[in-house]
Structures are given as C-alpha cells and as structure tokens.
C-alpha positions in Angstrom: 9.5 22.9 -8.5 6.0 21.7 -7.8 4.9 19.4 -10.6 1.1 19.5 -11.4 -0.2 16.1 -10.3 -3.6 16.4 -11.8 -5.7 14.0 -13.9 -6.9 10.5 -14.4 -4.6 7.4 -15.0 -5.6 3.8 -15.8 -4.0 1.4 -13.2 -3.0 -1.7 -15.1 -0.5 -2.7 -12.4 -3.4 -3.5 -9.9 -5.8 -6.4 -9.7 -9.0 -7.2 -7.9 -9.9 -10.1 -5.7 -13.7 -10.5 -5.1 -14.9 -12.0 -1.8 -18.6 -13.0 -2.0 -21.0 -14.5 0.5 -22.7 -13.8 3.8 -19.4 -14.4 5.6 -17.2 -12.3 3.3 -16.4 -9.6 5.8 -16.2 -12.0 8.7 -13.7 -14.2 6.8 -11.4 -11.3 5.9 -11.6 -10.0 9.5 -10.0 -13.2 10.6 -7.2 -13.1 8.0 -6.1 -9.5 7.6 -4.5 -6.8 9.8 -7.5 -4.5 9.7 -11.1 -4.6 11.0 -13.5 -5.8 8.3 -16.3 -6.9 10.7 -17.2 -3.2 11.3 -16.5 -2.1 7.7 -19.2 0.4 6.6 -20.3 1.1 3.1 -18.7 4.6 3.3 -15.3 3.2 4.4 -12.3 1.4 3.0 -9.5 -0.4 4.6 -5.7 -0.6 4.0 -4.7 -4.1 5.2 -2.0 -6.7 5.0 -2.1 -10.5 4.7 0.7 -11.9 6.8 2.5 -15.2 7.3 2.5 -16.9 10.6 5.8 -15.1 11.4 4.1 -11.7 10.9 5.7 -11.0 7.5 3.6 -9.3 4.8 2.6 -11.5 1.9 0.3 -9.0 0.3 -1.2 -5.5 0.9 -4.8 -4.5 -0.1 -7.2 -1.6 -0.3 -10.5 -3.3 0.6 -14.1 -2.1 0.6 -17.6 -3.3 0.3 -19.6 -3.2 -3.0 -22.6 -4.6 -1.1 -23.4 -6.3 2.2 -22.1 -9.6 0.8 -19.4 -8.5 -1.6 -15.9 -7.2 -0.7 -13.3 -6.1 -3.2 -9.6 -6.3 -2.4 -7.3 -4.3 -4.7 -3.7 -5.4 -4.7 -0.6 -5.5 -6.9 -1.5 -7.6 -9.9 1.7 -9.7 -9.8 0.8 -10.9 -6.3 -2.8 -11.7 -7.0 -2.6 -15.3 -8.1 -0.5 -16.6 -5.2 -2.4 -14.5 -2.7 -5.8 -15.7 -4.0 -4.5 -19.3 -3.6 -3.2 -18.8 -0.1 -6.3 -16.9 1.1 -8.7 -19.5 -0.4 -7.0 -22.2 1.7 -8.4 -20.7 4.8 -12.0 -20.4 3.7 -12.9 -23.9 5.1 -16.6 -23.7 6.2 -17.0 -19.9 5.9 -19.7 -18.9 3.5 -17.3 -16.9 1.3 -16.0 -17.4 -2.2 -12.8 -15.8 -3.5 -12.3 -15.1 -7.2 -10.0 -13.1 -9.5 -12.3 -10.3 -10.6 -9.6 -8.1 -12.3 -11.3 -8.4 -15.7 -14.7 -7.4 -14.3 -13.5 -4.0 -13.1 -11.8 -0.9 -14.4 -9.4 0.8 -12.0 -8.3 4.5 -12.3 -6.2 6.8 -10.2 -7.6 10.3 -9.7 -5.4 13.2 -8.7 -5.8 16.9 -8.0 -9.0 18.5 -9.3 -10.4 15.3 -10.6 -10.9 13.9 -7.1 -14.6 14.3 -6.0 -14.7 16.1 -2.7 -10.9 16.1 -2.3 -11.1 17.2 1.3 -12.2 13.8 2.5 -9.7 11.9 4.6 -8.0 8.7 3.4 -9.9 5.4 3.5 -13.3 7.0 3.2 -15.4 5.7 0.3 -18.2 7.2 -1.8 -20.4 5.5 -4.4 -21.0 7.5 -7.6 -23.4 5.5 -9.7 -21.9 2.1 -10.1 -18.4 3.4 -9.3 -16.7 3.2 -5.9 -14.3 6.1 -5.1 -11.8 5.4 -2.3 -9.9 8.5 -1.0 -6.2 7.8 -0.6 -3.3 9.6 1.2 -2.3 12.7 -0.7 0.9 13.1 -2.6 2.9 16.3 -3.3 0.1 18.2 -1.6 -2.5 16.9 -4.1 -5.6 14.8 -3.2 -5.8 11.3 -4.7 -8.4 8.7 -5.0 -9.0 5.2 -6.4 -11.9 4.8 -8.9 -13.2 1.2 -9.2 -16.2 0.5 -11.5 -17.5 -2.3 -13.7 -15.4 -2.8 -16.8 -18.3 -1.9 -19.1 -18.8 1.5 -17.5 -17.3 4.6 -19.2 -14.1 5.9 -17.9 -14.2 8.8 -15.4 -14.2 12.2 -17.1 -11.1 14.4 -16.8 -7.7 15.2 -18.2 -5.3 12.2 -18.7 -2.5 11.6 -16.2 0.5 9.6 -17.3 0.8 6.3 -15.6 4.4 7.1 -14.5 3.2 10.2 -12.7 0.6 8.1 -10.8 3.3 5.6 -9.8 5.4 8.5 -8.6 2.4 9.7 -6.5 2.2 6.3 -4.9 5.8 6.7 -3.7 5.3 10.3 -2.6 2.3 9.3 -0.5 4.6 7.2 1.6 2.0 4.3 1.6 3.8 1.3 0.1 2.1 -1.4 -2.1 3.7 -4.8 -1.7 5.0 -6.5 -4.8 6.8 -9.8 -5.5 10.4 -8.8 -4.9 9.7 -7.9 -1.2 7.2 -10.6 -0.2 7.7 -11.7 3.4 10.4 -9.0 3.9 8.6 -6.8 6.4 6.3 -6.8 9.4 3.7 -4.1 8.8 5.3 -1.5 11.0 8.5 -1.7 8.9 6.3 0.0 6.2 4.6 2.4 8.7 1.3 0.5 8.2 0.2 1.1 11.8 0.6 4.9 11.2 -1.4 5.0 7.9 -4.4 3.0 8.9 -3.2 -0.5 7.9 -3.3 -2.2 11.3 -6.0 -2.4 14.0 -4.6 -3.4 17.4 -8.0 -3.9 19.0 -9.5 -6.5 16.7 -9.3 -10.3 17.2 -6.7 -12.8 16.1 -5.3 -13.1 12.6 -2.2 -14.9 11.3 0.9 -13.2 12.5 -0.9 -11.0 15.0 1.3 -11.9 18.0 4.4 -10.8 16.1 2.8 -7.5 15.1 1.6 -6.8 18.6 5.0 -7.7 20.1 6.8 -5.3 17.7 4.4 -2.5 18.7 4.2 -2.8 22.4 7.5 -4.3 23.5 9.7 -1.7 21.8 11.3 -4.2 19.4 10.7 -2.3 16.2 14.0 -1.2 14.7 13.0 -0.4 11.1 10.8 2.2 9.5 9.7 3.3 6.0 11.2 6.5 4.6 11.0 8.4 1.3 14.3 8.9 -0.4 15.6 10.3 -3.7 18.3 8.8 -6.0 19.9 10.3 -9.0 19.9 6.9 -10.8 17.3 4.1 -11.0 17.4 1.5 -8.2 15.6 -1.9 -8.1 12.8 -2.9 -5.8 14.3 -5.4 -3.3 17.8 -4.0 -3.6 19.8 -3.7 -0.4 20.5 -0.3 1.2 23.8 0.3 3.1 25.0 3.0 5.4 28.4 4.2 4.1 29.9 3.7 7.6 29.3 -0.1 7.2 29.3 -1.6 3.7 29.4 -5.1 5.1 25.9 -5.3 6.5 22.8 -3.9 4.7 20.6 -1.6 6.8 17.6 -1.6 4.6 15.6 -2.5 1.5 14.2 -0.7 -1.5 10.4 -1.1 -1.3 9.0 0.9 -4.2 10.5 3.1 -7.0 9.2 5.6 -9.5 10.7 8.1 -11.9 10.5 11.7 -10.4 9.1 14.4 -12.8 11.9 16.8 -11.8 14.6 14.1 -12.6 16.1 11.1 -10.9 14.0 8.6 -8.9 12.0 8.7 -5.7 11.7 5.6 -3.6 10.2 4.2 -0.4 12.9 2.4 1.6 12.6 0.4 4.8 15.6 1.2 7.0 17.0 0.6 10.4 16.1 3.6 12.4 19.7 4.1 13.6 21.0 4.0 10.1 18.5 6.6 8.9 19.4 9.0 11.8 23.2 9.1 11.2 25.5 8.7 8.2 25.1 8.5 4.4 23.0 5.9 2.6 23.4 4.2 -0.7 21.8 1.3 -2.7 24.3 -1.5 -3.2 27.6 -1.9 -1.4 29.8 -1.6 -4.5 29.5 1.5 -6.8 26.3 2.3 -4.8 23.7 4.8 -5.8 23.4 7.6 -3.1 20.1 8.1 -1.4 18.9 11.4 0.1 16.1 11.0 2.6 13.0 13.2 2.2 10.4 14.1 4.9 7.5 11.7 5.3 4.2 13.4 4.4 2.5 12.1 7.6 3.3 11.7 11.3 4.2 8.3 12.7 1.9 6.9 15.3 4.6 7.0 18.0 5.1 10.7 17.4 1.5 11.7 17.7 
C-alpha cells in the first residue's frame, strides 16, 4: 500500500533560533558540523551541535534569511538548553542568538505542494518573504520546509495531518534529535555524514576530532536504520538482539505512527547486530523490530 503523502502540515514540534550580526555565519561555522562560512542564499545546511566528546546535543536545519541573519530550526524541546549552550561561546563574535520561534510560522510541504519538487535536499528558494528548504523525500514523495514570518498567510494547499508529517520524517531516514537521546550519538551513528550533516573539510569545531577519528580510522560500529514495530515504542528505549538479551545493541531515535498500521522508527544499531539475528525493543516482553531499507545510500557504499 502506498499512502498518499500530499499536503501541508503546521510544525508545532519545531522551534527557531535566530543568529544575527555580521559574524553570524562565521560563529556558526566554528560551532557546528557543517560549513556555514560558504553558505549561500540558495542553500541550507543540516548540522549538529556536539559536546567536546563528539556527542550530538542538538540537530538543525540552518539557512540565511539575509547576509547577517541565519535561522536554525530544531526540535522545540531542545531549543532552550541549546540556545543557552551556544550563547556561551559567542564571546567577542558580533553575533546575537535569540529564540525566534514566535516570529516565524513553520510548515511541512509534501507531494504536489512542494514548489519545484525535483530540487535536491538542502537547496533553498525564497518565495516572497518565505524560505522554502528542500528536504530528503519520504515514501517516494518530495518534501520541503516552509519558514515565513508569523504574520504571513499560510501556504496554499490541502491539509496534511501532523501525524503523517512526523511519519514522513521517520521514512526520510534523517533523524531530528530530541531530549531523550541528547548526547547518545556521534553524528555518523545517525548517518549524518551520508545525508549532508557533516563537512570533513571545514575547520575545527567542538567534537571534531572524535567525528574525524570515527570516520577515518574505521572505529564506527553503529549506524541508523529504519524499522517497523507492531506496537508503539519509546524514543530512547534500548534495542536488543534476541541472541543476547543481556546487552543492548541499539537505541530508538525517532518514532511515528505508520498509516498502514503499527509504528515506523529510526533506530541506531550496532552494525553487527543489524546484519544477523532478530531485534526487539526491550529485553523483557520486547516489541519485535523488522528492518526496512534505507531510502539513501551510505557514504561508505558510494
């Protein structure tokens, strides 16, 4: 069954950090996993903010509204602590960080409602005062993020249930970090290097050495996968291989109700556990997981 993923959904689960000032892009370049120094007005960035140990504290979709204003879209539950942490590093940079969630309206566009749906992910177009960021597709349908001033009218098109948009986020295979899994992963454990979330050629940022070592010394042992469960599972729950119910082999990262029944999820798993044996969430009375194909190729396989 192919469920029609088509329409426009308000995205109340996301928030916006505004970074303003002549050093806005330069400041973010030194803090996040992606290149903001060369960020053009027709581009967006998937990026992560890491601890010194290389663990993800937040994930963003970032883009310029002007030469001196960058918006970072992230999970709303992580916005207050992330804003506080990032602001600590501003020091002498000419950049000011604020919570701009109430200043902007965010919508998810899917299917026929996406302007020029053939555009690749992380390209951006400005339509009037709205910024449209093309995302990874889901279930074969194009998707985009619409960000506009809160006073603007909503984009025109059929309504899409919020639950279907959340499902599309899971099906895209591009995880958005939330509170239960803060500092649980280095970016590659969520395939961020394969979906445009890490730039290995840029300068230093917190946690860079750990990320580079994981990539180039063959130490990466976990990857993100899409899986299906018949019953609901919780973000942050441990995943086990049925051959070893003593030691968890993974973590549930993101969950959404599937339109055809059950629940689809992004899980971060030990590669060895994903390749052999059966998986379940929870060691006792576990919910079985069935892995599904990723909708994109991993960088190591290209």
